[in-house]
C-alpha positions as a Python dict, from the first residue, in 0.01 Angstrom:
ca = {
    (1, 'M'): (0, 0, 0),
    (2, 'V'): (372, -57, -62),
    (3, 'I'): (461, -396, -209),
    (4, 'S'): (785, -517, -54),
    (5, 'K'): (1003, -800, -174),
    (6, 'S'): (861, -1037, 88),
    (7, 'K'): (502, -959, -21),
    (8, 'Y'): (594, -1001, -386),
    (9, 'M'): (753, -1341, -320),
    (10, 'R'): (451, -1443, -112),
    (11, 'G'): (227, -1356, -406),
    (12, 'C'): (441, -1561, -643),
    (13, 'Q'): (381, -1862, -421),
    (14, 'C'): (8, -1817, -345),
    (15, 'S'): (-244, -1535, -393),
    (16, 'K'): (-434, -1633, -79),
    (17, 'A'): (-116, -1627, 132),
    (18, 'L'): (-43, -1278, -2),
    (19, 'W'): (-392, -1155, 89),
    (20, 'L'): (-370, -1307, 436),
    (21, 'S'): (-25, -1157, 500),
    (22, 'V'): (-168, -811, 427),
    (23, 'N'): (-518, -839, 574),
    (24, 'K'): (-499, -1112, 843),
    (25, 'P'): (-132, -1148, 942),
    (26, 'E'): (-231, -1267, 1291),
    (27, 'L'): (-338, -1602, 1138),
    (28, 'A'): (19, -1690, 1042),
    (29, 'D'): (206, -1960, 1230),
    (30, 'E'): (561, -1873, 1327),
    (31, 'I'): (797, -2086, 1122),
    (32, 'Q'): (1155, -2082, 1243),
    (33, 'T'): (1398, -2271, 1024),
    (34, 'I'): (1768, -2342, 1053),
    (35, 'S'): (1803, -2225, 693),
    (36, 'T'): (1695, -1874, 799),
    (37, 'Q'): (1977, -1858, 1052),
    (38, 'Q'): (2222, -2001, 798),
    (39, 'G'): (2114, -1736, 550),
    (40, 'D'): (2182, -1458, 801),
    (41, 'E'): (2530, -1597, 874),
    (42, 'V'): (2616, -1628, 505),
    (43, 'G'): (2490, -1275, 447),
    (44, 'E'): (2716, -1136, 717),
    (45, 'C'): (3010, -1332, 579),
    (46, 'A'): (2945, -1199, 227),
    (47, 'R'): (2992, -845, 351),
    (48, 'T'): (3356, -925, 429),
    (49, 'Y'): (3407, -1006, 60),
    (50, 'F'): (3418, -628, 13),
    (51, 'P'): (3628, -487, 300),
    (52, 'D'): (3526, -128, 226),
    (53, 'A'): (3152, -203, 230),
    (54, 'I'): (2919, 5, 446),
    (55, 'T'): (2596, -139, 584),
    (56, 'I'): (2272, 58, 607),
    (57, 'P'): (2136, 9, 963),
    (58, 'L'): (1810, -183, 992),
    (59, 'D'): (1525, 65, 1038),
    (60, 'R'): (1197, 166, 875),
    (61, 'T'): (1198, 136, 497),
    (62, 'V'): (1171, 512, 438),
    (63, 'E'): (1461, 586, 674),
    (64, 'M'): (1676, 313, 515),
    (65, 'T'): (1595, 453, 170),
    (66, 'N'): (1701, 803, 275),
    (67, 'Q'): (2024, 671, 426),
    (68, 'T'): (2095, 473, 109),
    (69, 'T'): (2050, 783, -107),
    (70, 'A'): (2277, 985, 122),
    (71, 'T'): (2543, 712, 121),
    (72, 'I'): (2540, 690, -259),
    (73, 'Q'): (2596, 1065, -277),
    (74, 'T'): (2913, 1030, -68),
    (75, 'G'): (3064, 814, -341),
    (76, 'R'): (3079, 486, -148),
    (77, 'R'): (3126, 193, -387),
    (78, 'H'): (2994, -109, -192),
    (79, 'I'): (2673, -73, 9),
    (80, 'C'): (2502, -355, 202),
    (81, 'E'): (2126, -352, 273),
    (82, 'A'): (2086, -66, 26),
    (83, 'T'): (1714, 15, 21),
    (84, 'F'): (1512, 160, -266),
    (85, 'M'): (1154, 277, -316),
    (86, 'G'): (974, 359, -638),
    (87, 'D'): (621, 347, -779),
    (88, 'G'): (470, 193, -465),
    (89, 'L'): (742, -71, -437),
    (90, 'S'): (1033, -124, -198),
    (91, 'C'): (1325, -360, -158),
    (92, 'S'): (1656, -397, 20),
    (93, 'C'): (1951, -542, -172),
    (94, 'D'): (2211, -752, 3),
    (95, 'I'): (2495, -570, -175),
    (96, 'V'): (2509, -305, -445),
    (97, 'V'): (2823, -208, -629),
    (98, 'M'): (2806, 154, -746),
    (99, 'H'): (2967, 245, -1080),
    (100, 'D'): (2862, 605, -1038),
    (101, 'K'): (2579, 781, -855),
    (102, 'K'): (2311, 647, -1091),
    (103, 'S'): (2455, 316, -1217),
    (104, 'L'): (2506, -2, -1017),
    (105, 'D'): (2527, -383, -995),
    (106, 'I'): (2306, -587, -764),
    (107, 'I'): (2446, -884, -571),
    (108, 'E'): (2194, -1116, -403),
    (109, 'V'): (2350, -1347, -143),
    (110, 'K'): (2209, -1697, -92),
    (111, 'S'): (2312, -1984, 137),
    (112, 'S'): (2220, -2261, -107),
    (113, 'M'): (2492, -2425, -315),
    (114, 'S'): (2322, -2365, -650),
    (115, 'I'): (2079, -2124, -817),
    (116, 'K'): (1706, -2184, -777),
    (117, 'D'): (1411, -2034, -967),
    (118, 'R'): (1273, -1856, -660),
    (119, 'Q'): (1606, -1678, -616),
    (120, 'L'): (1584, -1546, -970),
    (121, 'D'): (1230, -1416, -905),
    (122, 'D'): (1359, -1252, -587),
    (123, 'V'): (1645, -1065, -751),
    (124, 'C'): (1437, -984, -1059),
    (125, 'F'): (1193, -795, -836),
    (126, 'Q'): (1486, -608, -683),
    (127, 'A'): (1619, -508, -1025),
    (128, 'Y'): (1273, -381, -1123),
    (129, 'V'): (1233, -173, -806),
    (130, 'V'): (1582, -24, -833),
    (131, 'T'): (1507, 71, -1193),
    (132, 'Q'): (1177, 231, -1088),
    (133, 'A'): (1370, 426, -827),
    (134, 'G'): (1568, 591, -1107),
    (135, 'Y'): (1890, 384, -1123),
    (136, 'D'): (2049, 197, -1411),
    (137, 'V'): (2104, -169, -1320),
    (138, 'Q'): (2401, -284, -1528),
    (139, 'N'): (2457, -635, -1388),
    (140, 'V'): (2284, -876, -1151),
    (141, 'F'): (2473, -1147, -963),
    (142, 'L'): (2380, -1434, -735),
    (143, 'M'): (2646, -1500, -473),
    (144, 'H'): (2645, -1841, -304),
    (145, 'P'): (2881, -2096, -141),
    (146, 'T'): (3111, -2274, -385),
    (147, 'Q'): (3033, -2639, -448),
    (148, 'G'): (3320, -2849, -311),
    (149, 'Y'): (3486, -2570, -114),
    (150, 'A'): (3703, -2703, 169),
    (151, 'Y'): (3841, -2512, 466),
    (152, 'V'): (4207, -2617, 463),
    (153, 'D'): (4441, -2409, 680),
    (154, 'S'): (4237, -2089, 694),
    (155, 'F'): (3902, -1964, 571),
    (156, 'D'): (3921, -1793, 229),
    (157, 'V'): (3609, -1582, 173),
    (158, 'H'): (3685, -1528, -196),
    (159, 'A'): (3722, -1902, -262),
    (160, 'F'): (3417, -1980, -48),
    (161, 'F'): (3180, -1766, -257),
    (162, 'T'): (3087, -1802, -623),
    (163, 'L'): (2951, -1501, -812),
    (164, 'E'): (2721, -1599, -1099),
    (165, 'N'): (2612, -1335, -1348),
    (166, 'V'): (2238, -1380, -1412),
    (167, 'T'): (2179, -1050, -1591),
    (168, 'D'): (2049, -1205, -1914),
    (169, 'I'): (1806, -1430, -1725),
    (170, 'I'): (1680, -1130, -1527),
    (171, 'K'): (1630, -922, -1840),
    (172, 'N'): (1410, -1195, -1986),
    (173, 'K'): (1204, -1212, -1666),
    (174, 'M'): (1156, -837, -1621),
    (175, 'P'): (839, -799, -1835),
    (176, 'M'): (642, -1029, -1603),
    (177, 'I'): (720, -820, -1293),
    (178, 'K'): (489, -530, -1384),
    (179, 'D'): (200, -765, -1464),
    (180, 'N'): (250, -952, -1136),
    (181, 'I'): (256, -630, -936),
    (182, 'L'): (-74, -512, -1087),
    (183, 'T'): (-230, -850, -1011),
    (184, 'F'): (-97, -860, -654),
    (185, 'T'): (-219, -505, -585),
    (186, 'E'): (-571, -597, -696),
    (187, 'I'): (-565, -916, -486),
    (188, 'C'): (-470, -730, -168),
    (189, 'S'): (-750, -475, -205),
    (190, 'D'): (-1020, -732, -289),
    (191, 'Q'): (-1204, -996, -84),
    (192, 'E'): (-1020, -1300, 51),
    (193, 'P'): (-950, -1513, -256),
    (194, 'S'): (-1074, -1871, -282),
    (195, 'C'): (-774, -2096, -328),
    (196, 'D'): (-749, -2471, -288),
    (197, 'I'): (-461, -2627, -95),
    (198, 'G'): (-178, -2784, -293),
    (199, 'M'): (197, -2802, -332),
    (200, 'H'): (214, -2423, -312),
    (201, 'C'): (146, -2476, 62),
    (202, 'E'): (485, -2650, 85),
    (203, 'K'): (714, -2510, -184),
    (204, 'P'): (928, -2320, -235),
    (205, 'Y'): (870, -2251, 136),
    (206, 'E'): (628, -2392, 390),
    (207, 'C'): (345, -2141, 409),
    (208, 'P'): (275, -1991, 755),
    (209, 'F'): (-100, -1998, 672),
    (210, 'K'): (-104, -2371, 585),
    (211, 'E'): (-288, -2481, 900),
    (212, 'Y'): (-552, -2211, 853),
    (213, 'C'): (-619, -2320, 494),
    (214, 'H'): (-628, -2689, 584),
    (215, 'Q'): (-892, -2611, 845),
    (216, 'L'): (-1096, -2418, 587),
    (217, 'H'): (-1103, -2730, 370),
    (218, 'N'): (-1219, -2952, 660),
    (219, 'I'): (-926, -3193, 654),
    (220, 'P'): (-1015, -3471, 903),
    (221, 'E'): (-805, -3541, 1212),
    (222, 'K'): (-662, -3853, 1045),
    (223, 'S'): (-603, -3797, 677),
    (224, 'V'): (-377, -3856, 381),
    (225, 'F'): (-153, -3581, 521),
    (226, 'D'): (-71, -3805, 820),
    (227, 'I'): (85, -4086, 615),
    (228, 'P'): (455, -4078, 712),
    (229, 'G'): (720, -4102, 444),
    (230, 'M'): (484, -4021, 158),
    (231, 'A'): (594, -3741, -75),
    (232, 'A'): (392, -3422, -30),
    (233, 'S'): (320, -3418, -403),
    (234, 'K'): (147, -3756, -378),
    (235, 'K'): (-50, -3649, -71),
    (236, 'Y'): (-191, -3351, -256),
    (237, 'S'): (-253, -3562, -566),
    (238, 'L'): (-461, -3805, -360),
    (239, 'Y'): (-639, -3511, -196),
    (240, 'K'): (-730, -3372, -540),
    (241, 'A'): (-864, -3717, -633),
    (242, 'G'): (-1094, -3715, -329),
    (243, 'M'): (-893, -3965, -124),
    (244, 'V'): (-851, -3772, 199),
    (245, 'S'): (-986, -3963, 502),
    (246, 'V'): (-872, -4302, 628),
    (247, 'E'): (-1195, -4447, 491),
    (248, 'D'): (-1125, -4300, 145),
    (249, 'L'): (-771, -4434, 149),
    (250, 'S'): (-881, -4781, 260),
    (251, 'N'): (-1073, -4808, -69),
    (252, 'S'): (-811, -4646, -291),
    (253, 'G'): (-725, -4955, -496),
    (254, 'D'): (-390, -4925, -671),
    (255, 'A'): (-338, -4561, -572),
    (256, 'L'): (-123, -4667, -275),
    (257, 'T'): (176, -4897, -246),
    (258, 'D'): (152, -5202, -20),
    (259, 'K'): (358, -5023, 244),
    (260, 'Q'): (133, -4719, 230),
    (261, 'K'): (-175, -4940, 265),
    (262, 'E'): (-23, -5083, 582),
    (263, 'L'): (31, -4732, 715),
    (264, 'V'): (-334, -4650, 644),
    (265, 'K'): (-434, -4956, 847),
    (266, 'D'): (-217, -4828, 1130),
    (267, 'L'): (-392, -4490, 1116),
    (268, 'S'): (-731, -4660, 1131),
    (269, 'L'): (-669, -4810, 1476),
    (270, 'M'): (-915, -4692, 1737),
    (271, 'P'): (-784, -4470, 2022),
    (272, 'G'): (-599, -4685, 2275),
    (273, 'E'): (-557, -4982, 2039),
    (274, 'S'): (-214, -5145, 2020),
    (275, 'I'): (-33, -5406, 1812),
    (276, 'I'): (228, -5619, 1989),
    (277, 'R'): (402, -5893, 1788),
    (278, 'K'): (567, -6081, 2072),
    (279, 'V'): (751, -6345, 1869),
    (280, 'E'): (938, -6095, 1655),
    (281, 'L'): (995, -5864, 1949),
    (282, 'E'): (1137, -6137, 2172),
    (283, 'K'): (1366, -6254, 1893),
    (284, 'F'): (1500, -5901, 1846),
    (285, 'L'): (1555, -5843, 2218),
    (286, 'G'): (1712, -6187, 2260),
    (287, 'A'): (1981, -6101, 2005),
    (288, 'L'): (2103, -5799, 2205),
    (289, 'H'): (2414, -5851, 2416),
    (290, 'Y'): (2524, -5714, 2751),
    (291, 'P'): (2694, -5494, 2840),
    (292, 'M'): (2482, -5245, 2643),
    (293, 'Y'): (2610, -4902, 2541),
    (294, 'Y'): (2319, -4673, 2454),
    (295, 'L'): (2461, -4396, 2235),
    (296, 'D'): (2314, -4070, 2105),
    (297, 'F'): (2503, -3798, 1914),
    (298, 'E'): (2417, -3433, 1868),
    (299, 'S'): (2568, -3244, 1576),
    (300, 'F'): (2543, -2915, 1392),
    (301, 'Q'): (2585, -2796, 1035),
    (302, 'K'): (2718, -2463, 915),
    (303, 'A'): (2696, -2316, 567),
    (304, 'I'): (3028, -2149, 647),
    (305, 'P'): (3283, -2421, 738),
    (306, 'P'): (3395, -2343, 1095),
    (307, 'F'): (3701, -2573, 1125),
    (308, 'P'): (3985, -2712, 910),
    (309, 'Q'): (3891, -3007, 687),
    (310, 'T'): (3523, -2918, 683),
    (311, 'H'): (3296, -2825, 393),
    (312, 'P'): (2977, -2621, 370),
    (313, 'Y'): (2708, -2808, 564),
    (314, 'S'): (2945, -3072, 703),
    (315, 'Q'): (2788, -3265, 991),
    (316, 'I'): (2998, -3183, 1299),
    (317, 'P'): (2933, -3385, 1618),
    (318, 'F'): (2974, -3181, 1933),
    (319, 'Q'): (2802, -3390, 2202),
    (320, 'Y'): (2716, -3744, 2291),
    (321, 'S'): (2524, -3910, 2570),
    (322, 'L'): (2612, -4266, 2666),
    (323, 'H'): (2427, -4496, 2908),
    (324, 'I'): (2602, -4819, 3003),
    (325, 'Q'): (2426, -5123, 3152),
    (326, 'Q'): (2646, -5422, 3236),
    (327, 'Y'): (2369, -5681, 3285),
    (328, 'A'): (1990, -5713, 3264),
    (329, 'G'): (1824, -5515, 3539),
    (330, 'G'): (2157, -5373, 3652),
    (331, 'P'): (2235, -5010, 3734),
    (332, 'V'): (2287, -4763, 3450),
    (333, 'E'): (2606, -4558, 3432),
    (334, 'H'): (2595, -4232, 3241),
    (335, 'R'): (2888, -4081, 3052),
    (336, 'E'): (2887, -3783, 2823),
    (337, 'F'): (3090, -3545, 2611),
    (338, 'L'): (3010, -3178, 2553),
    (339, 'A'): (3238, -2959, 2342),
    (340, 'E'): (3384, -2628, 2444),
    (341, 'A'): (3222, -2338, 2258),
    (342, 'G'): (3424, -2226, 1956),
    (343, 'K'): (3666, -2520, 1962),
    (344, 'D'): (3676, -2797, 1702),
    (345, 'P'): (3522, -3082, 1905),
    (346, 'R'): (3586, -3376, 1675),
    (347, 'Q'): (3919, -3512, 1798),
    (348, 'D'): (3840, -3479, 2170),
    (349, 'L'): (3499, -3639, 2113),
    (350, 'A'): (3643, -3927, 1911),
    (351, 'E'): (3921, -3996, 2163),
    (352, 'Q'): (3680, -4005, 2457),
    (353, 'L'): (3428, -4216, 2265),
    (354, 'V'): (3676, -4498, 2193),
    (355, 'R'): (3774, -4493, 2561),
    (356, 'D'): (3412, -4512, 2674),
    (357, 'I'): (3311, -4792, 2433),
    (358, 'P'): (3569, -5073, 2425),
    (359, 'M'): (3658, -5280, 2117),
    (360, 'G'): (3392, -5536, 2028),
    (361, 'A'): (3127, -5390, 2259),
    (362, 'H'): (2771, -5357, 2131),
    (363, 'A'): (2646, -5002, 2102),
    (364, 'I'): (2275, -4930, 2065),
    (365, 'A'): (2118, -4627, 1901),
    (366, 'Y'): (1777, -4518, 1778),
    (367, 'N'): (1787, -4489, 1400),
    (368, 'S'): (2151, -4591, 1411),
    (369, 'S'): (2240, -4489, 1053),
    (370, 'F'): (2322, -4140, 1181),
    (371, 'E'): (2548, -4263, 1464),
    (372, 'K'): (2723, -4506, 1228),
    (373, 'T'): (2787, -4230, 974),
    (374, 'V'): (2931, -4000, 1242),
    (375, 'C'): (3170, -4274, 1361),
    (376, 'R'): (3286, -4353, 1008),
    (377, 'K'): (3341, -3987, 920),
    (378, 'L'): (3545, -3944, 1238),
    (379, 'A'): (3748, -4252, 1141),
    (380, 'E'): (3832, -4088, 807),
    (381, 'R'): (3944, -3774, 986),
    (382, 'F'): (4149, -3950, 1258),
    (383, 'P'): (4316, -4264, 1117),
    (384, 'D'): (4482, -4345, 1452),
    (385, 'L'): (4133, -4394, 1601),
    (386, 'K'): (3996, -4578, 1297),
    (387, 'E'): (3993, -4928, 1449),
    (388, 'G'): (3797, -4828, 1758),
    (389, 'L'): (3550, -4609, 1569),
    (390, 'H'): (3482, -4878, 1308),
    (391, 'S'): (3428, -5128, 1589),
    (392, 'I'): (3157, -4905, 1735),
    (393, 'A'): (2988, -4854, 1397),
    (394, 'N'): (3006, -5220, 1296),
    (395, 'N'): (2871, -5351, 1627),
    (396, 'M'): (2576, -5116, 1659),
    (397, 'D'): (2215, -5233, 1700),
    (398, 'D'): (1917, -5020, 1606),
    (399, 'L'): (1623, -4974, 1846),
    (400, 'L'): (1419, -4831, 1559),
    (401, 'I'): (1372, -5177, 1406),
    (402, 'P'): (1082, -5301, 1627),
    (403, 'F'): (886, -4982, 1564),
    (404, 'K'): (972, -4951, 1196),
    (405, 'N'): (857, -5311, 1143),
    (406, 'K'): (541, -5250, 1349),
    (407, 'W'): (624, -5519, 1605),
    (408, 'V'): (515, -5258, 1859),
    (409, 'Y'): (256, -5006, 1751),
    (410, 'T'): (-25, -4799, 1903),
    (411, 'S'): (-287, -4567, 1758),
    (412, 'S'): (-117, -4269, 1925),
    (413, 'M'): (188, -4313, 1698),
    (414, 'R'): (-22, -4215, 1392),
    (415, 'G'): (207, -4411, 1163),
    (416, 'S'): (521, -4239, 1288),
    (417, 'C'): (836, -4392, 1439),
    (418, 'S'): (980, -4067, 1570),
    (419, 'I'): (1106, -4054, 1928),
    (420, 'K'): (815, -3827, 2022),
    (421, 'A'): (570, -4086, 1892),
    (422, 'V'): (748, -4384, 2044),
    (423, 'L'): (835, -4252, 2391),
    (424, 'P'): (481, -4298, 2536),
    (425, 'L'): (511, -4671, 2457),
    (426, 'S'): (737, -4705, 2763),
    (427, 'L'): (414, -4702, 2963),
    (428, 'I'): (275, -5009, 2785),
    (429, 'H'): (300, -5341, 2965),
    (430, 'I'): (397, -5609, 2714),
}
């Protein structure tokens, strides 16, 4: 069996996850994250840092290794996706910088703004494999977006990226690699290891076998893992202490905060049970004013700033949906904005928004902190629209409040106030 970088990193996180990835990969849940896409985009951008770089085409590991060897022999200096095999190990490096045909630097590209321990383990494994393949690794770098970088008039790839030399750190970590590899090889060839659930199910990445392992440990349908807003570390701490079911948690004493105890009570409702606090609900609804402007933004974030005056991971609104009702029971008018692909949408969106929602009007949003932040950020960017945008933000009501305060609650919500949990409540007759 060849141990790849992905298998090695899986083993660093959890021995059981490593065994399952080798012996029962069909049990994995597909986990698609935005960060994966961001990482791919940053990786492609990093290649432009070295204009003469050549990229090894994605193929089988053996074929990529052969192509890498052939490319090195041609004297190319910068090679992306260079792939190496040695002593039953394999890895692909984001970028290698060749000093000669047997000496090189490794550059690992990451989309995060700072160095993390898991990234050091990742690139340490690469350095070990490249060494086993017969090359001299002179330097190891982590390449990531620069903290505080701003796209001004044009995108500057060299200012966007920071190269941090981590060679000394990697040298200190190298001795553990061989021991880990021996351990991981034994694990993969043995019986399925017994491993309790814990924070390794969540960090540094959510494990694709988490649901399988939770089922093995007979986690009840309603459990400590269903308490919304509670840190994962506390959930697993309570689990380790034997406080797993709703019944356990109801008798947990000082282990829970008052708010968490209330959430446990919510979870303990029988199927179909509801809580309706009419006095508070009527007071909230009575304070709303017509006409009502129901507003919802959609935005995106990019590790690579796409437009002037944006930073890595700036929140960029590109769409809104607006429903306008002039009086109670009256017809609902729908207005919307959708950006053109590839064009900075912010000014057009802001100009249309202040036309659609007049000064002093009451906007309504669900979890309005996001919509308020978008309006205020747009006001900073476009001072001529500041008055209208601040009016929208300052006169915005939040439909989350009745659900957050449990004035309306049903067992089906399972302690959550998300839109998916709340939407079925529209069928309840109050």
